[in-house]
C-alpha positions as CSV (number, residue, x, y, z in Angstrom):
1,M,-40.8,14.1,-19.2
2,L,-37.7,12.6,-20.8
3,S,-36.9,11.9,-24.2
4,D,-34.3,9.7,-26.1
5,L,-33.8,12.7,-27.6
6,K,-33.3,14.7,-24.5
7,V,-31.0,12.3,-22.7
8,K,-28.7,11.1,-25.4
9,T,-28.5,14.9,-26.4
10,A,-28.2,16.1,-22.3
11,K,-25.1,18.3,-21.5
12,C,-24.2,19.3,-18.5
13,P,-24.0,23.2,-18.6
14,A,-20.6,25.6,-18.5
15,G,-19.9,27.0,-14.6
16,K,-21.8,24.0,-13.1
17,S,-20.6,20.6,-12.2
18,Q,-23.6,18.7,-12.3
19,I,-27.5,18.5,-13.6
20,K,-30.9,17.1,-12.5
21,I,-32.9,16.5,-15.9
22,T,-36.3,15.3,-14.3
23,D,-39.2,12.4,-15.7
24,S,-41.8,12.4,-13.1
25,H,-42.4,11.4,-9.7
26,G,-38.6,11.6,-7.9
27,L,-37.1,10.3,-11.4
28,Y,-34.3,11.8,-13.2
29,L,-31.2,11.5,-14.6
30,L,-27.8,13.1,-13.4
31,V,-25.5,14.6,-16.0
32,L,-22.7,15.1,-14.6
33,K,-20.0,17.8,-16.0
34,A,-16.9,15.0,-16.1
35,G,-19.5,13.1,-18.0
36,G,-21.4,10.2,-17.4
37,K,-25.3,10.4,-16.8
38,Y,-27.1,8.3,-14.0
39,W,-30.8,7.2,-13.5
40,R,-31.6,8.4,-9.9
41,F,-35.3,8.3,-7.6
42,D,-35.4,10.9,-4.7
43,Y,-38.2,8.7,-2.1
44,R,-39.0,8.8,1.3
45,Y,-39.2,6.0,3.2
46,Q,-40.5,6.3,7.8
47,N,-40.1,9.7,6.8
48,K,-35.9,10.5,5.5
49,R,-35.6,11.0,1.9
50,K,-33.3,8.3,0.4
51,T,-32.3,8.3,-3.2
52,L,-31.6,4.8,-5.0
53,A,-29.6,4.4,-8.1
54,L,-31.1,2.9,-10.9
55,G,-28.3,2.9,-13.4
56,V,-26.2,4.3,-15.8
57,Y,-27.0,5.4,-18.9
58,P,-26.9,4.2,-21.3
59,K,-26.4,0.6,-20.3
60,V,-29.8,1.5,-19.0
61,S,-32.1,3.1,-21.7
62,L,-34.9,5.2,-20.5
63,V,-37.8,2.8,-20.5
64,E,-35.5,0.2,-18.6
65,A,-34.9,3.1,-15.7
66,R,-38.8,4.6,-15.8
67,Q,-39.8,0.0,-15.4
68,L,-37.0,0.0,-12.1
69,H,-39.0,3.2,-11.2
70,A,-41.8,1.7,-11.3
71,D,-41.1,-1.4,-9.4
72,A,-40.1,1.2,-6.7
73,C,-42.7,3.3,-6.6
74,R,-44.8,-0.3,-5.9
75,S,-42.4,-1.6,-3.3
76,L,-43.3,1.8,-1.6
77,E,-47.1,1.5,-1.8
78,Q,-46.8,-2.3,0.1
79,G,-44.4,-0.9,2.8
80,I,-41.1,-1.7,1.5
81,D,-37.7,-0.1,1.0
82,P,-36.8,0.1,-2.9
83,K,-33.4,-0.5,-2.1
84,F,-33.5,-3.7,-0.9
85,T,-35.9,-4.8,-3.8
86,L,-34.2,-3.1,-6.4
87,K,-30.7,-5.0,-4.9
88,R,-32.7,-8.6,-5.7
89,K,-34.0,-7.6,-9.3
90,N,-31.4,-4.9,-10.8
91,R,-28.7,-6.4,-12.4
92,N,-26.9,-3.8,-13.9
93,T,-25.6,-2.5,-10.5
94,D,-22.2,-1.6,-10.9
95,S,-20.0,-4.6,-9.3
96,F,-17.5,-3.5,-7.0
97,Q,-14.8,-4.3,-9.6
98,E,-16.6,-2.1,-12.3
99,L,-17.0,1.0,-9.5
100,Y,-13.0,0.5,-9.1
101,E,-12.2,0.9,-13.4
102,A,-14.4,3.6,-13.2
103,W,-13.0,5.1,-9.8
104,L,-9.9,4.3,-11.3
105,D,-9.8,6.3,-14.4
106,T,-10.3,10.0,-12.9
107,K,-6.6,9.4,-10.8
108,K,-4.8,8.7,-14.7
109,G,-3.5,11.9,-15.1
110,S,-3.7,13.3,-11.1
111,L,-1.6,10.7,-9.7
112,A,2.0,9.3,-10.4
113,E,2.8,6.6,-13.2
114,T,3.8,5.2,-9.9
115,S,1.9,5.9,-7.2
116,L,-0.9,4.5,-9.8
117,K,0.8,1.1,-10.0
118,T,1.4,0.8,-6.3
119,I,-2.4,1.4,-6.0
120,Q,-3.7,-1.3,-8.9
121,S,-1.1,-3.7,-7.5
122,R,-3.1,-3.9,-3.8
123,I,-6.2,-3.1,-5.0
124,E,-6.1,-6.0,-8.0
125,R,-4.0,-8.3,-5.5
126,L,-5.8,-8.0,-2.7
127,V,-9.3,-6.9,-3.1
128,L,-10.6,-7.9,-5.9
129,P,-10.2,-11.8,-5.9
130,A,-12.3,-11.5,-3.2
131,I,-15.7,-8.4,-4.3
132,A,-14.8,-7.9,-7.2
133,A,-18.0,-9.4,-8.4
134,V,-20.1,-7.6,-5.5
135,P,-22.5,-5.4,-6.8
136,A,-21.2,-2.0,-4.8
137,E,-24.7,-1.1,-3.3
138,E,-24.6,-4.4,-1.7
139,L,-21.3,-4.4,0.0
140,N,-21.0,-3.8,3.4
141,S,-19.2,-3.3,6.2
142,P,-18.3,-7.0,7.9
143,T,-17.4,-8.2,4.5
144,V,-15.1,-5.2,3.9
145,L,-13.7,-6.1,7.6
146,T,-13.3,-9.5,7.3
147,L,-10.6,-9.2,3.9
148,L,-9.0,-6.6,6.0
149,R,-8.5,-9.5,8.4
150,Q,-6.9,-11.2,6.0
151,I,-4.3,-8.8,4.9
152,E,-3.6,-7.9,9.1
153,A,-2.9,-11.7,9.3
154,R,-0.3,-11.5,7.1
155,G,1.5,-9.0,9.4
156,T,1.5,-6.4,7.1
157,I,-1.0,-3.5,9.3
158,H,0.3,-0.5,7.2
159,T,-1.3,-2.4,3.8
160,A,-4.5,-3.1,5.1
161,H,-5.1,0.9,6.4
162,R,-4.2,1.6,3.3
163,V,-6.4,-1.0,1.1
164,K,-9.0,0.6,3.6
165,S,-8.6,4.0,2.2
166,Y,-8.5,2.5,-1.1
167,I,-11.9,1.2,-0.8
168,G,-13.7,4.0,1.1
169,Q,-12.7,6.4,-1.6
170,I,-13.4,4.0,-4.3
171,M,-17.3,3.9,-2.5
172,R,-17.6,7.9,-1.7
173,Y,-17.0,7.8,-5.4
174,G,-19.4,5.5,-5.6
175,I,-22.3,7.9,-4.0
176,A,-21.0,11.0,-5.7
177,T,-22.2,9.9,-9.2
178,G,-25.1,7.4,-8.2
179,K,-23.8,5.0,-8.6
180,T,-24.1,3.4,-4.9
181,T,-25.6,4.5,-1.2
182,Q,-23.1,3.8,0.9
183,D,-19.8,3.4,2.4
184,P,-18.7,0.4,4.4
185,T,-15.3,1.5,5.4
186,F,-17.7,4.7,7.6
187,A,-18.4,2.1,10.2
188,L,-14.8,0.6,10.1
189,Q,-13.0,3.5,12.0
190,G,-10.8,2.4,14.9
191,V,-11.5,-1.0,14.4
192,L,-8.0,-2.0,12.8
193,K,-4.9,-2.5,14.9
194,S,-2.6,0.6,15.1
195,D,-0.3,0.2,12.4
196,K,2.7,0.5,14.6
197,S,5.8,0.0,11.3
198,Q,5.1,4.4,11.8
199,A,6.5,4.0,15.0
200,R,9.3,5.1,13.9
201,P,9.4,7.4,10.7
202,A,9.3,5.2,7.9
203,I,8.5,5.5,3.6
204,L,6.9,2.4,2.8
205,E,5.4,3.7,-0.2
206,P,7.6,2.2,-3.2
207,H,7.5,5.4,-6.0
208,A,8.2,7.6,-2.5
209,L,11.0,4.9,-1.5
210,G,12.4,4.8,-4.7
211,D,12.9,8.9,-5.0
212,L,14.8,8.2,-1.0
213,L,17.3,5.7,-2.9
214,R,17.7,8.4,-5.6
215,S,18.1,11.3,-3.0
216,I,21.3,9.3,-1.9
217,D,22.6,8.6,-3.9
218,T,22.5,12.0,-4.3
219,Y,24.6,13.0,-1.0
220,T,28.1,14.4,-1.1
221,G,29.3,14.7,2.9
222,A,31.5,11.8,3.4
223,T,31.8,8.6,1.0
224,P,31.8,6.4,4.4
225,V,28.1,7.6,5.2
226,L,26.9,7.5,1.3
227,R,28.1,3.7,1.0
228,A,27.0,3.0,4.8
229,L,23.8,4.2,3.8
230,Q,23.6,2.5,0.6
231,M,24.0,-0.9,2.8
232,L,21.2,0.6,5.6
233,S,18.7,0.4,3.2
234,Q,19.5,-3.3,1.8
235,V,20.6,-5.2,4.7
236,F,17.5,-4.9,7.3
237,V,20.1,-4.4,10.7
238,R,19.6,-1.2,13.5
239,P,22.1,2.0,12.1
240,G,24.2,1.3,15.5
241,E,24.7,-2.2,14.4
242,L,25.8,-1.2,10.9
243,R,27.8,1.7,12.7
244,L,29.9,-1.0,14.5
245,A,30.5,-3.1,11.7
246,T,34.8,-4.6,11.3
247,W,35.6,-6.3,8.6
248,K,36.3,-9.2,10.7
249,E,32.9,-9.7,10.5
250,I,32.2,-10.1,7.0
251,Y,33.1,-13.0,5.1
252,F,33.7,-12.9,1.8
253,G,33.4,-16.1,0.4
254,D,30.5,-17.3,2.4
255,K,29.0,-14.1,1.2
256,I,28.0,-13.6,4.8
257,W,27.8,-10.7,7.4
258,R,28.2,-12.4,10.6
259,I,27.3,-10.2,13.3
260,P,28.9,-11.2,17.1
261,E,26.4,-11.6,19.9
262,E,27.4,-9.0,22.2
263,R,26.4,-6.3,19.5
264,M,22.6,-7.5,18.9
265,K,20.1,-6.1,20.5
266,I,18.4,-9.4,21.9
267,K,21.1,-11.4,23.2
268,G,21.9,-15.1,24.2
269,R,20.9,-16.7,20.7
270,G,23.9,-16.0,18.9
271,V,25.5,-15.3,15.4
272,H,23.1,-12.9,13.3
273,L,23.7,-13.8,10.1
274,V,23.3,-11.7,7.5
275,P,23.3,-12.6,3.3
276,L,24.7,-9.8,1.3
277,S,22.8,-9.9,-1.8
278,S,25.2,-8.8,-5.1
279,Q,24.9,-5.0,-4.7
280,V,25.6,-5.5,-1.3
281,L,28.7,-6.6,-1.9
282,D,29.9,-4.5,-4.4
283,I,29.4,-1.6,-1.4
284,L,31.9,-3.6,0.6
285,H,34.5,-4.3,-2.2
286,A,33.8,-0.4,-3.1
287,Q,34.7,0.5,0.6
288,E,37.3,-1.9,1.3
289,A,39.4,-0.6,-2.3
290,G,40.2,3.0,-0.2
291,R,40.2,1.2,3.2
292,R,43.1,2.8,5.3
293,S,45.1,-0.1,7.3
294,M,44.0,1.1,10.2
295,D,40.5,0.9,9.6
296,E,39.1,-1.7,11.9
297,F,35.2,-0.2,11.0
298,I,34.0,-0.9,7.8
299,F,32.7,2.8,7.3
300,P,35.2,5.1,10.4
301,G,34.4,8.1,11.1
302,M,37.1,11.1,10.6
303,R,38.6,10.3,14.1
304,P,41.6,7.1,13.9
305,Q,39.4,4.1,14.7
306,R,36.5,5.2,15.5
307,P,32.8,4.1,13.6
308,L,30.6,6.8,12.7
309,S,29.6,9.2,15.6
310,D,25.6,7.9,16.3
311,N,23.5,10.9,15.0
312,T,25.0,10.7,11.8
313,F,22.4,8.5,9.3
314,N,19.7,11.0,10.0
315,M,21.6,14.2,10.1
316,A,22.7,12.9,6.6
317,L,19.4,12.0,5.9
318,R,17.7,15.8,7.1
319,S,20.8,16.4,4.6
320,L,18.2,15.4,1.7
321,G,15.2,16.8,3.0
322,Y,14.5,14.1,5.3
323,D,13.8,15.2,8.4
324,G,12.2,13.1,11.3
325,S,8.7,13.1,10.5
326,M,9.1,10.9,7.1
327,H,11.9,9.0,7.3
328,V,14.2,8.2,9.7
329,A,17.9,5.6,9.5
330,H,16.1,3.0,11.6
331,G,12.6,3.3,9.5
332,F,14.4,1.2,6.7
333,R,13.6,-2.3,8.6
334,A,9.9,-1.3,8.9
335,T,9.9,-0.3,5.1
336,A,11.5,-3.3,4.2
337,R,9.1,-5.5,6.2
338,S,6.0,-4.5,5.2
339,L,6.8,-4.3,1.3
340,L,8.5,-7.8,1.7
341,A,5.3,-9.1,3.7
342,E,2.5,-7.2,1.2
343,H,4.1,-9.0,-1.5
344,G,4.1,-12.6,0.3
345,W,7.1,-13.2,1.6
346,P,7.0,-15.8,4.5
347,I,6.6,-13.5,8.1
348,P,9.1,-16.1,10.0
349,A,12.1,-15.1,7.8
350,I,11.3,-12.0,7.7
351,E,11.4,-12.0,11.5
352,R,14.0,-14.0,12.0
353,Q,16.6,-11.4,9.4
354,L,15.1,-8.4,10.8
355,A,16.4,-10.4,14.4
356,H,13.2,-10.0,16.4
357,A,12.7,-11.7,19.2
358,E,11.0,-15.4,19.1
359,K,8.9,-16.4,21.9
360,D,10.4,-20.1,22.6
361,R,13.4,-21.2,23.0
362,I,12.6,-24.1,20.7
363,A,11.4,-21.0,18.1
364,Q,14.8,-19.9,18.6
365,A,16.6,-23.0,17.7
366,Y,14.4,-23.2,14.9
367,A,14.8,-20.0,13.3
368,R,18.6,-20.5,13.3
369,T,18.9,-23.6,12.0
370,E,16.4,-22.7,8.8
371,Y,14.9,-20.2,6.0
372,M,18.6,-19.7,5.3
373,D,18.2,-20.4,1.4
374,L,15.0,-18.5,2.4
375,R,16.2,-15.8,3.6
376,T,19.1,-15.1,1.0
377,Q,16.7,-15.7,-1.6
378,M,15.0,-12.9,-0.3
379,M,18.2,-10.2,0.2
380,Q,18.9,-10.9,-2.7
381,A,15.0,-10.2,-4.1
382,W,14.6,-7.3,-1.8
383,S,18.4,-5.6,-3.3
384,D,16.9,-6.3,-6.8
385,Y,14.2,-4.6,-5.9
386,L,15.4,-1.7,-4.6
387,E,17.9,-1.2,-7.5
388,A,14.7,-1.1,-9.9
389,L,12.9,1.8,-8.0
390,K,16.2,3.0,-8.4
391,N,16.0,3.2,-11.9
392,R,12.0,3.6,-12.5
393,Q,12.9,0.1,-14.0
394,P,9.8,-2.1,-14.2
395,T,9.9,-4.4,-10.9
396,S,8.3,-7.2,-8.7
397,L,9.4,-8.3,-5.6
398,K,6.9,-11.5,-5.0
399,Y,7.3,-14.2,-3.1
400,A,7.5,-17.9,-5.2
401,L,7.9,-21.0,-4.4
């Protein structure tokens, strides 16, 4: 039998990850090497062995644990699974937020600070507002799926997959520490939409994107290639549209790049407008300063009057350690779309800036005349965000009206 003193002084001995100290009739204290003491009750219901989490010591005392244990035993005598009785009675059941915070503490020191901040941002913006107060033991698959569908509806498919993964990790931590007995994400395998943003390999995590941007700045090949990669990360265009860009398309006074319709993948929509951020203008001015008199293309190749070759960007990325399985030149578009949508920027404005096809002519006409102010704001915000990531500075990409 346990005593208050024995519970208070219980420690996990060296060489073991956890120990059980029994009380009576299936009640015991689980003591972990990593710290923490958890009340558990092992029982059988309908010929199946089950474990019930009764709370965390010292929040739940020995007296309280025995009372909860007695309630559970009475439920069994009445033919009721005590799991369902306790969920209604036990106000000490950890909420999802409490479980998340305990899990997050275990990640500190093992994850890069930028990775930790990304996880925190996603959980605290997209998850906690919906399920923070839900007891971990009561969080079910339909509730989690509803939350994930809301993220999907914003067009952030990759983020929905990441959030599902985080919730699963948190709940499995809860199982391991006796704070819950189930993982609601297990039943959601294959339920979410396919993450099509990964069709072309693209970096979608902010800390990894900062690493990529810093790597690009170390490129020691031809200067036009370096500046083209720097610009490509910021303007959402397809690599071929940048590779063939000419000086006559740049309107410095209006801070606009006008790409002729004939060079766009999707025809019948007229000139595509790309608002130019201050950072992109700096790149163009630097490139213009070294312009040769015969250069028509902004980023010329080695041969006179010829643009960079088709595979130049991907070859440069490979030279920096980013092979085709990690990130490709076309992937900058998926990077921008995923992160901007995740932070609340309106999907129609993002899609229009990406020059994706609208479903009908009315939508096309509307898109040409609307969103320009918003797109201009968005392009500057994106460049500011990339600059901050590259310089390891605090940053926010959140959309604000």
